[in-house]
C-alpha positions in Angstrom: 2.9 5.3 -120.3 -0.3 4.6 -122.1 -2.8 2.8 -119.8 -6.4 1.8 -120.0 -8.4 4.3 -118.0 -11.9 3.5 -116.8 -14.9 5.8 -116.9 -14.4 9.0 -115.0 -10.6 9.0 -115.5 -8.4 10.5 -118.2 -10.0 9.3 -121.4 -6.8 9.6 -123.4 -5.0 7.3 -121.0 -1.8 9.2 -121.1 -0.8 9.3 -117.5 2.7 9.4 -115.9 4.3 6.0 -115.2 4.1 6.3 -111.4 0.3 6.5 -111.7 -0.1 2.7 -111.6 3.3 1.7 -110.3 4.4 3.8 -107.3 1.8 3.7 -104.5 3.9 5.8 -102.1 4.5 8.5 -104.7 0.8 8.7 -105.7 -0.3 8.8 -102.0 1.9 11.9 -101.6 0.6 13.5 -104.8 -3.0 12.9 -103.9 -2.6 14.6 -100.5 -3.5 18.2 -99.9 -1.0 21.1 -100.1 0.3 22.8 -97.1 -1.3 26.1 -96.2 1.8 27.9 -97.3 4.7 27.1 -99.6 7.2 28.3 -97.1 6.4 25.4 -94.8 8.0 22.9 -97.2 8.8 24.4 -100.6 10.2 21.1 -102.0 7.0 19.1 -101.5 5.0 22.0 -102.7 7.0 22.4 -106.0 7.0 18.6 -106.5 3.2 18.4 -106.4 2.7 21.5 -108.5 5.2 20.3 -111.1 3.2 17.1 -111.4 -0.4 18.4 -111.5 -0.2 21.7 -113.4 1.2 20.2 -116.7 -1.2 17.2 -116.3 -4.3 19.4 -116.0 -3.4 21.4 -119.2 -2.4 18.3 -121.2 -5.6 16.6 -120.2 -7.6 19.5 -121.5 -5.6 19.6 -124.7 -6.2 15.9 -125.4 -9.9 16.3 -124.8 -10.0 19.3 -127.2 -11.7 21.6 -124.6 -10.8 25.1 -123.4 -13.2 25.3 -120.5 -12.3 23.6 -117.2 -14.1 23.0 -114.0 -12.7 21.7 -110.7 -15.5 19.1 -110.4 -14.7 17.7 -113.9 -11.0 17.5 -113.2 -11.6 15.6 -109.9 -13.7 13.1 -111.7 -11.2 12.7 -114.5 -8.3 12.1 -112.1 -9.9 9.6 -109.7 -7.6 6.8 -108.6 -8.9 3.8 -106.7 -11.8 5.7 -105.4 -9.7 8.7 -104.3 -9.7 12.2 -105.7 -6.7 14.6 -105.6 -7.1 16.9 -102.7 -4.9 19.6 -104.0 -6.5 20.4 -107.4 -8.1 23.6 -106.1 -4.6 24.8 -105.1 -3.3 23.9 -108.5 -6.0 25.8 -110.3 -5.4 28.8 -108.1 -1.7 28.8 -109.0 -2.5 28.5 -112.7 -4.9 31.5 -112.3 -2.1 33.4 -110.6 0.4 32.7 -113.4 -2.2 33.7 -116.1 -2.3 30.2 -117.7 -6.0 30.0 -116.6 -8.6 32.8 -116.5 -12.1 32.9 -115.2 -14.6 32.9 -118.0 -16.3 36.1 -116.8 -13.0 37.9 -116.5 -12.1 36.8 -120.0 -15.3 38.2 -121.4 -14.8 41.4 -119.6 -11.3 41.8 -121.1 -12.7 41.8 -124.7 -14.1 45.0 -125.9 -17.2 43.6 -127.6 -20.6 45.1 -128.1 -22.2 41.8 -129.2 -21.9 39.8 -126.0 -25.5 40.6 -125.0 -27.0 39.0 -128.2 -24.7 36.0 -128.4 -23.3 34.9 -125.1 -25.7 36.2 -122.5 -25.8 32.7 -121.0 -22.2 33.3 -119.8 -23.4 36.1 -117.5 -25.7 33.7 -115.6 -23.3 32.7 -112.8 -24.2 32.0 -109.2 -24.3 35.0 -106.9 -21.7 33.4 -104.5 -19.1 33.6 -107.2 -19.6 37.3 -107.7 -19.5 37.9 -103.9 -16.4 35.7 -103.5 -14.6 37.8 -106.2 -15.7 41.0 -104.6 -14.5 40.0 -101.2 -11.2 38.8 -102.4 -11.7 35.1 -101.8 -9.3 33.2 -104.1 -10.9 29.8 -103.6 -12.0 28.1 -106.8 -15.7 26.8 -106.6 -16.2 23.4 -108.0 -18.7 24.6 -110.6 -16.9 27.7 -111.8 -15.7 27.7 -115.4 -12.1 28.5 -116.1 -10.6 29.1 -119.5 -7.2 27.7 -120.6 -5.7 30.8 -122.3 -3.1 29.0 -124.5 -5.6 26.3 -125.5 -8.1 29.0 -126.5 -5.6 30.7 -128.7 -4.8 27.4 -130.4 -8.5 26.7 -131.0 -9.0 30.2 -132.4 -6.1 29.6 -134.9 -7.7 26.3 -135.9 -11.1 28.0 -136.6 -9.4 30.7 -138.6 -7.7 28.1 -140.8 -10.9 26.2 -141.3 -12.5 29.4 -142.6 -9.6 30.2 -144.9 -9.7 26.7 -146.4 -13.5 26.7 -146.9 -15.6 28.1 -149.8 -16.9 30.7 -147.3 -13.6 32.6 -147.6 -14.6 33.8 -151.1 -16.0 36.9 -149.3 -14.9 38.2 -145.9 -18.5 38.4 -144.6 -20.2 35.2 -143.5 -23.4 34.4 -141.5 -22.8 33.3 -138.0 -25.0 30.2 -138.4 -22.9 29.1 -141.4 -19.7 29.6 -139.5 -21.0 27.7 -136.6 -21.9 24.7 -138.8 -18.4 24.9 -140.3 -16.7 24.8 -136.9 -19.0 22.1 -135.3 -16.2 19.5 -135.4 -13.6 21.9 -133.8 -15.8 23.5 -131.2 -17.7 20.8 -129.1 -20.4 23.2 -127.8 -21.8 26.6 -128.5 -20.2 28.3 -125.6 -16.7 27.2 -126.8 -17.6 28.6 -130.2 -18.5 32.0 -128.8 -15.3 32.0 -126.7 -13.3 31.3 -129.9 -15.0 34.2 -131.6 -14.2 36.5 -128.6 -10.6 35.5 -128.8 -10.5 36.2 -132.6 -12.1 39.6 -131.9 -9.5 40.2 -129.2 -6.8 39.5 -131.7 -8.6 41.9 -134.2 -9.0 39.1 -136.8 -12.9 39.2 -136.8 -15.7 41.6 -136.1 -19.3 40.8 -135.5 -22.4 42.8 -136.5 -26.1 42.2 -136.3 -28.0 43.0 -139.6 -31.8 42.8 -139.8 -31.9 40.5 -136.9 -29.2 38.2 -138.2 -25.6 38.0 -136.9 -22.8 38.3 -139.5 -19.0 37.9 -139.0 -16.3 39.6 -141.0 -12.8 38.1 -141.2 -9.5 39.8 -141.8 -8.2 39.3 -145.4 -4.9 37.7 -144.4 -3.5 35.8 -141.4 -1.4 38.8 -140.3 -3.9 41.5 -141.3 -6.2 43.4 -139.0 -10.0 43.3 -139.7 -11.7 46.5 -140.8 -15.1 47.5 -139.6 -18.1 46.3 -141.5 -19.0 48.9 -144.1 -21.9 49.4 -146.6 -20.1 47.5 -149.3 -19.8 44.5 -147.0 -23.5 44.7 -146.0 -24.5 45.0 -149.6 -22.4 42.0 -150.7 -23.8 40.0 -147.8 -27.4 40.9 -148.8 -26.6 39.8 -152.4 -25.2 36.5 -151.1 -28.3 36.0 -149.1 -30.5 36.8 -152.1 -28.6 34.3 -154.2 -29.1 31.6 -151.6 -32.8 32.5 -151.3 -33.3 32.4 -155.0 -31.5 29.1 -155.3 -33.7 27.5 -152.6 -36.8 28.9 -154.3 -35.8 27.5 -157.7 -35.1 24.1 -156.1 -38.5 24.2 -154.4 -40.4 25.2 -157.6 -38.5 22.5 -159.6 -39.8 19.9 -157.1 -43.3 21.4 -157.5 -43.2 21.2 -161.3 -42.1 17.6 -161.0 -45.0 16.9 -158.7 -47.5 18.5 -161.1 -46.1 16.4 -163.9 -46.5 13.2 -161.8 -50.1 14.1 -161.0 -50.9 14.6 -164.7 -49.5 11.2 -165.4 -51.6 9.6 -162.7 -54.7 11.4 -163.9 -54.2 10.2 -167.5 -53.8 6.6 -166.2 -57.1 7.0 -164.3 -58.9 8.5 -167.3 -59.4 11.9 -165.7 -58.5 14.1 -168.6 -59.6 17.5 -167.1 -57.6 16.9 -164.0 -54.6 16.0 -166.1 -54.9 19.2 -168.1 -55.1 21.3 -164.9 -52.0 19.6 -163.6 -50.1 20.3 -166.8 -51.2 24.0 -166.7 -49.9 24.3 -163.2 -46.6 22.7 -164.3 -46.3 25.2 -167.1 -46.9 28.2 -164.7 -44.3 26.8 -162.3 -41.8 26.4 -165.1 -42.3 30.0 -166.1 -41.7 31.2 -162.6 -38.6 29.0 -162.5 -37.4 30.8 -165.7 -38.0 34.2 -164.2 -36.1 33.2 -161.0 -33.3 31.8 -163.1 -33.0 35.2 -164.8 -32.9 37.0 -161.5 -30.4 34.5 -160.1 -28.1 35.0 -163.1 -28.2 38.7 -162.6 -27.3 38.4 -158.9 -24.5 36.0 -159.6 -23.2 38.3 -162.4 -23.1 41.2 -159.9 -21.3 39.1 -157.3 -18.8 38.0 -159.9 -18.1 41.6 -160.8 -17.7 42.5 -157.2 -15.3 39.6 -156.6 -13.4 40.7 -159.8 -13.3 44.3 -158.6 -11.9 43.1 -155.2 -9.2 41.1 -157.0 -8.5 44.1 -159.2 -8.2 46.3 -156.1 -5.8 43.8 -154.5 -3.7 43.8 -157.7 -3.8 47.6 -157.9 -2.6 47.9 -154.3 0.2 45.4 -155.0 1.2 47.5 -158.1 1.1 50.6 -156.0 3.2 49.1 -153.3 5.7 47.9 -155.9 6.0 51.3 -157.5 6.6 52.8 -154.1 9.3 50.3 -153.3 10.9 50.8 -156.8 11.0 54.5 -156.3 12.7 54.1 -152.9 15.3 51.7 -154.4 16.0 54.0 -157.4 15.9 57.2 -155.3 19.6 58.2 -155.8 20.1 56.6 -159.3 20.0 58.7 -162.5 21.1 58.1 -166.1 23.9 60.7 -165.7 25.2 59.0 -162.5 25.1 55.7 -164.3 27.1 57.0 -167.3 29.7 58.6 -165.0 30.1 55.4 -163.1 30.6 53.4 -166.3 33.2 55.9 -167.5 35.1 55.6 -164.2 35.1 51.9 -164.4 36.4 51.9 -167.9 39.1 54.4 -167.0 40.2 52.2 -164.1 40.3 49.1 -166.3 42.5 50.9 -168.8 44.9 52.0 -166.0 45.0 48.5 -164.7 45.9 47.2 -168.1 48.8 49.7 -168.5 50.1 48.8 -165.1 50.0 45.1 -165.9 51.9 45.7 -169.2 54.5 47.8 -167.4 55.1 45.2 -164.8 55.3 42.4 -167.5 58.2 44.3 -169.3 60.6 43.7 -166.4 63.6 45.8 -165.2 66.6 46.2 -167.6 69.0 47.7 -165.0 69.9 50.5 -167.4 71.1 48.2 -170.2 69.5 49.0 -173.5 70.0 46.3 -176.0 69.7 46.9 -179.7 67.2 44.4 -181.1 68.8 44.4 -184.6 72.3 43.5 -183.3 70.7 40.7 -181.3 69.1 39.4 -184.4 72.4 39.4 -186.3 74.2 37.6 -183.6 71.5 35.0 -183.5 71.8 34.4 -187.3 75.6 33.8 -186.9 75.0 31.3 -184.2 72.5 29.5 -186.4 75.0 29.4 -189.3 77.7 27.9 -187.0 75.4 25.2 -185.9 74.6 24.2 -189.4 78.2 23.4 -190.3 79.4 19.7 -190.4 80.7 18.7 -187.0 84.4 17.6 -186.5 85.3 14.0 -186.9 86.6 13.2 -183.5 87.8 9.8 -182.4 85.5 7.9 -180.2 86.3 7.7 -176.5 88.1 4.6 -175.5 85.9 2.1 -173.8 85.9 2.4 -170.1 87.4 -0.5 -168.2 85.6 -1.3 -165.0 87.4 -2.8 -162.1 85.8 -4.7 -159.4 86.7 -4.5 -155.8 87.7 -8.2 -155.7 90.9 -7.5 -157.7 93.1 -5.0 -155.7 95.1 -2.5 -157.8 98.8 -3.4 -157.7 100.8 -0.8 -155.9 103.9 0.3 -157.9 106.8 1.8 -156.0 108.8 4.7 -157.3 112.0 2.6 -157.2 110.5 0.1 -159.6 109.5 2.8 -162.0 113.0 4.4 -161.9 114.6 1.0 -162.6 112.3 0.5 -165.5 113.1 3.9 -166.8 116.9 3.3 -166.7 116.4 0.2 -168.8 115.0 2.4 -171.5 117.6 4.4 -173.3 117.7 6.4 -176.3 119.1 3.5 -178.2 117.6 2.3 -181.2 115.9 -0.6 -179.4 114.5 1.5 -176.6 113.3 4.1 -179.0 111.6 1.4 -181.0 109.9 0.1 -177.9 108.8 3.6 -177.0 107.5 4.1 -180.6 105.5 1.0 -180.3 104.0 2.2 -177.1 103.3 5.5 -178.8 101.6 3.7 -181.8 99.0 2.4 -179.4 97.6 5.9 -179.3 98.5 6.7 -175.7 100.9 9.5 -176.9 101.2 11.4 -180.1 104.3 10.8 -182.2 105.5 14.4 -181.6 106.7 13.3 -178.2 110.0 12.1 -179.7 110.9 15.7 -180.6 110.5 16.9 -177.0 113.4 18.2 -175.0 115.2 15.5 -172.9 113.8 16.5 -169.6 110.2 16.5 -171.0 110.9 13.4 -172.9 112.0 11.5 -169.7 108.9 12.8 -167.8 106.7 11.6 -170.6 108.4 8.1 -170.6 107.9 8.0 -166.9 104.1 8.8 -167.3 103.8 6.2 -170.0 105.4 3.6 -167.9 103.0 4.4 -165.0 100.0 4.1 -167.2 101.2 0.9 -168.9 101.9 -0.8 -165.6 98.5 0.3 -164.3 96.7 -1.1 -167.3 98.6 -4.3 -167.2 
């Protein structure tokens, strides 16, 4: 919860919710730790889980990497009370490696330039040295501790600042210029030196003293290791310093020439002709010196441009060389003969696949071999038959539909036999039958049938007639 924090407290105001709301909880957290964790591990872990992250987050919000017990006690005051267990918290963070004594951190870096840059770090009270030698793990209130993870983050920030600045045109830069660049990121000089030590520990910078001036060389890339300062780096740095010196000198002489011109103007207004002439002569001499310095400055700048171009060419050459090496490795087992053989094999396999596909598309004949010419002739005959005029057949009689509402009359066999007896082969019966035949139910040839077939036919006709009626 964000709260308004008075002076001496956490300036960011980002404290846990119970800080202002839970008096009982805060009274417990502000009390001292037990002498040993084994006495009450639950209370010990609860306090440590509250204070350890809060100490580190407080330092991160302030942008500092150097901690002191006294500063933390002032920052975490609450209603006039200070946490009594902060010393134990710092001891635990030291044990876990999240904090480190400033002197121990400096000793862990293999650096030959501590004496000229950070000698002030070695001036610590004698009691600290004696306490470390005697094995006393207590943290003095004035001892400076370094937050290891925060220092790494700060070192990465400084490296990005350098990479995004005009100073990155050359890997060698003056320490004073780098310090001015990092003024916003490093709040004090001691933090700046600690950051440089961390970068040197990561092998991303190296520091050298040249003619009484300290210079810093950066690695070329974020993942590259810095190389030692060589004669080329020193020569380029000297050229860069000469360029800056000539530029400052030209600017100073330009201001002097302008001053002489202004003096000549004032002398003319005052009627002092000789004084005006002397001022103009001084102006001309200054302008000649400016021209000479401009020529030297152009020469130095031309040399630097060539050096930068050669460095770019070297980078391109190294990239080409790496590319050639990679291409050789990738083409190690590939030759023209192998490529031609591979293409031939592929073509042969494609031809085989086409033949197999054609064979499968032909189907299986089961041993029957048909003559194509005979099949063609038979097809022609069928075509000729279909071209003939179709037979004139009578239309089918219209179908008569019966609904289920009218039941079909059931005709018994006795009724049919009685009807058959009424019909005889007399002239009248035969005429009735002929009339029945003329309706198209039976052909006229039925009259010539034998008697037994004739009677059966009449019987069938009677059945159909009665059914239709």
